[in-house]
N, C-alpha and C positions, 0 to 999 in steps of 0.2 A: 896146412895150418896146424901149428902145434899150440898147446895150451900152456902158457907161461903164467907164473904167479909172482914174478919179481916185482917188487914195489918200485914205482917210478916217481920221482919228485916232480910234481906238476907245478909250473909257475903261474899258469892261468887256468881258472876254473869258472865255468858258468853253469848254473842250474836253471832248468827250464820248467816252470810250474804249469805253463799253459800248453805244452806240447803233448800230443797224444802218444808219441813214440819215443822221444828223446828226453831222458831225465837230466843228464849231465854231459858236458863236453869239456875236456881239459887238454892242456897243451904243455909240453916240456920244451922250453926254449933251447936248452943245451942239447937235447937228443932229437929234436924235431919229431916228436911222437905226439900224435893226436889220439886221445882216448874218448870213446863214446860209450856211455852207459844208457841202455834203453830201458823203457818202463817195464819191460818183461823180465828184467833182472839179468840181461845178458850184457857183456862188456867186450868191446873190441879195441885193439890198438892198431893204429895205422902208422906206418913208418916212412920217414923221409918226406914229411908233409911240410911245405913252406908255411911260415907264420901268416902269410897273406890268405891262405886257405882257411885257417882257424878264424881269422878276423872276418872274412866274408861270411862264414857260416853263422857265427854268433851274433853278427850285426844284422842279419837278414830278417825280413818281416815274417818269413816262414822258415824256421830252423830246419824242419824236416825236408822241405823242398831244396833248400840250399845244401844240406848234407848230401842228398841224392845227387845233386848237380856237381858239386865240387869234390866229393869224397867217394861215395859208393860207386859212382860211374867212372871213376878214374882208375889208374893202374897202380895205386899205392899198395905195397905189400901190407898184409894185415894178418892178425890172428885173434881168435876168440880167447878171452881170459876167464878162467874160473875165479869167481868172486865168492 
């Protein structure tokens, strides 16, 4: 995992004020990149993520549980981003 700081233009952004761990999830339609910013101020980018995964996570009753199911337990390439 490398640490990139390149700015990505995200088309879809959702902030979660009721989540204990996830602050923001964003998605780039053009690049198929999912960005997750956690409440502990860490940020990760996940690559080659289908839009259906983003939709499933942000529409779930429990965003954290859906993130674990659809993203963190999958084989998406990811990297931690310095913010």
